[in-house]
C-alpha positions in Angstrom: 91.5 126.4 114.3 92.1 130.1 113.4 94.7 130.3 116.1 96.0 126.7 116.1 97.3 125.6 112.8 100.5 124.5 111.0 102.0 126.8 108.3 102.6 125.5 104.7 104.8 128.0 103.0 106.3 126.1 100.1 105.9 128.6 97.2 106.1 125.8 94.6 102.5 125.0 95.6 101.3 128.0 93.7 99.5 127.5 90.4 101.7 130.2 88.9 104.9 128.7 90.1 107.4 127.3 87.6 106.6 123.8 86.2 108.3 121.2 88.5 110.2 118.1 87.3 110.7 116.9 90.9 107.2 116.0 92.0 106.0 116.3 95.6 102.9 115.0 97.5 101.0 115.7 100.7 101.1 112.1 101.9 102.8 113.3 105.2 100.1 115.8 106.1 97.9 114.8 109.1 94.2 115.4 109.6 94.6 118.8 111.2 94.3 122.5 110.3 96.8 124.2 108.0 97.4 127.7 106.6 98.9 128.5 103.3 101.4 131.4 103.0 104.3 132.6 100.8 105.9 134.3 103.8 104.4 137.7 102.9 100.8 136.9 102.1 98.1 134.5 103.3 97.0 132.2 100.4 94.0 130.1 99.6 93.4 126.7 98.0 92.8 126.9 94.3 89.1 126.8 93.4 89.4 125.8 89.7 90.7 122.7 88.0 94.5 122.6 87.6 94.7 120.7 84.4 98.4 120.4 84.0 100.9 117.8 85.3 103.8 119.3 87.2 101.8 122.4 88.3 102.0 123.0 92.0 105.0 120.6 92.0 102.8 117.5 91.8 101.5 114.8 89.5 98.0 115.2 91.0 97.1 118.9 91.5 94.3 119.3 94.1 91.7 122.0 93.9 88.6 122.8 96.0 85.1 122.5 94.4 83.1 125.5 95.6 84.0 128.9 97.0 85.4 130.1 100.3 84.5 130.2 103.1 81.2 128.4 103.7 79.7 125.0 102.8 81.1 121.5 102.6 84.1 121.6 100.4 85.7 118.8 98.3 89.2 118.5 97.0 89.5 116.9 93.5 92.6 115.1 92.5 93.6 115.0 88.8 95.0 111.5 89.2 95.3 108.2 87.4 96.1 105.8 90.2 93.1 103.6 89.8 92.7 103.9 86.1 95.1 101.9 84.0 93.8 103.2 80.7 94.3 106.8 81.8 97.7 105.9 83.2 98.8 104.6 79.9 97.6 107.7 78.2 99.7 109.9 80.6 102.8 107.7 80.1 102.4 108.0 76.3 102.2 111.8 76.6 105.1 112.0 78.9 107.2 109.8 76.6 106.7 112.3 73.8 107.7 115.1 76.1 104.2 116.5 76.1 102.3 117.9 79.0 99.0 116.2 79.7 96.2 118.7 79.6 92.5 118.1 80.2 89.6 120.6 80.7 87.5 120.9 83.8 84.9 118.5 82.7 87.5 115.8 82.2 88.7 116.5 85.7 85.2 115.8 87.1 84.8 112.7 84.9 88.2 111.4 86.0 87.2 112.0 89.6 84.0 110.0 89.2 86.1 107.1 87.8 88.6 107.4 90.6 85.9 107.4 93.3 84.1 104.5 91.7 87.4 102.5 91.6 88.1 103.5 95.2 84.7 102.5 96.4 85.1 99.1 94.7 88.5 98.6 96.3 87.4 99.5 99.8 84.3 97.3 99.6 86.1 94.4 98.0 87.2 92.0 100.7 90.2 91.1 98.6 91.5 94.6 99.3 89.7 95.4 102.5 90.4 92.8 105.2 92.1 92.3 108.6 95.2 90.2 108.8 95.5 87.3 111.2 99.3 86.6 111.5 99.6 84.3 114.5 101.6 81.3 113.2 100.4 79.1 116.1 97.1 78.7 114.2 98.9 76.4 111.8 98.2 72.7 112.0 102.0 72.3 111.6 102.8 74.4 114.7 103.7 72.7 118.0 100.8 71.7 120.3 99.9 74.6 122.6 99.0 74.2 126.3 97.9 77.8 126.7 94.7 77.7 124.6 93.5 80.7 122.5 90.1 81.5 120.9 88.6 83.5 118.2 85.9 85.2 120.3 87.3 88.5 119.1 86.2 87.9 115.5 83.5 90.3 114.3 81.9 88.7 111.3 84.3 90.7 109.2 86.7 89.7 106.4 90.1 88.2 107.4 93.2 86.9 105.6 95.6 84.5 107.2 99.2 85.4 106.7 101.1 83.8 109.5 103.8 82.2 107.4 104.0 79.4 104.8 101.9 77.0 106.8 99.3 79.5 108.0 97.8 80.9 104.8 94.3 79.3 104.6 91.8 77.5 106.8 92.5 73.8 107.2 90.1 71.5 105.3 90.8 68.4 107.3 89.6 67.5 110.8 92.2 68.3 113.5 91.8 65.6 116.2 94.4 66.8 118.6 93.7 69.1 121.6 96.1 72.0 121.7 96.7 71.9 117.9 96.4 75.4 116.5 96.5 76.6 120.0 92.9 75.6 120.6 90.9 73.3 122.8 88.3 73.1 119.9 90.2 73.3 116.6 88.2 74.6 113.7 88.4 73.3 110.1 86.4 73.9 106.9 84.3 70.9 105.9 84.7 71.3 102.2 87.4 72.4 99.7 88.1 75.9 98.7 86.5 77.2 95.5 88.7 77.5 92.4 86.5 80.3 90.9 88.4 83.5 91.2 86.6 86.5 92.7 83.6 84.4 93.7 82.2 84.4 97.3 81.2 80.9 98.5 79.2 79.9 101.5 81.1 77.3 103.6 80.9 75.6 107.0 83.6 75.4 109.7 83.4 72.5 112.1 85.0 72.4 115.5 86.4 69.1 116.8 85.7 68.0 120.4 85.7 64.7 122.2 86.0 62.4 119.1 83.5 64.4 117.1 85.0 66.2 114.1 81.9 68.4 113.8 80.9 68.8 117.4 79.8 72.4 116.6 79.6 74.2 113.3 79.3 77.8 112.1 78.6 79.3 108.6 81.4 81.4 107.0 82.0 82.9 103.6 85.2 82.5 101.5 86.4 84.6 98.6 89.1 83.4 96.2 91.4 86.4 95.5 93.5 84.3 93.0 96.7 84.4 95.0 95.1 84.1 98.4 91.8 83.6 100.2 89.8 85.8 102.5 87.3 84.7 105.0 84.2 86.2 106.7 84.4 84.8 110.2 82.0 85.0 113.1 83.0 85.1 116.7 83.5 81.9 118.6 82.6 83.5 121.9 79.8 80.9 122.5 82.4 78.1 122.5 85.1 77.6 125.0 88.6 78.1 123.5 87.6 77.5 119.9 89.8 78.7 117.1 90.0 78.6 113.3 93.0 76.5 112.3 95.2 77.1 109.2 97.3 75.1 106.7 99.5 75.8 103.7 98.1 77.4 100.6 
């Protein structure tokens, strides 16, 4: 890493650079090694809170907690992305032409709020899910001869977004082979919950040979207000079984 790195030599990164109105970000940086330089000197990451918007040419100045060069280091971001109340405060300050300033303790407190919000988001299935976008799952799609299955599901959270007619699991028995592209079409045996942000235990039945619930599996469903997400187990123990969808 001392010999293989990418140079970052934008002098506006410096905490002593002129306050910037055109804000920049590091969203294009990859997870690799970088070296800071102003063309003449080797520079280091700031190790104290930068409590001024526009410094370093950014809305969210990053600084390293701890000293160089040993130990696990953390970069703190003076940000308001997940905190509506703080965002409003910043907007109010900016509208008056003021510069938002907070001390180092506030930086840490804000970081804690940000991390808490971030953890809630990444653990909330309404924000952390995998998309299933194959429109052939829909009960309105043409009958398929080449059957598919959901053996690849991993008991994770999923959202159906395969078009207008493939947005949620069907709640009526599908008594046609090849419908939804499955030999054993799966449907949920009860209605979706109307309680927003609540996780409900449900059952999916698979139709086969005249039996609407030839086989059943437990699933979980969460109402995310504008859509539903589902915790779906694999159907690998069944032959060509698939979860079918309908219109939201």
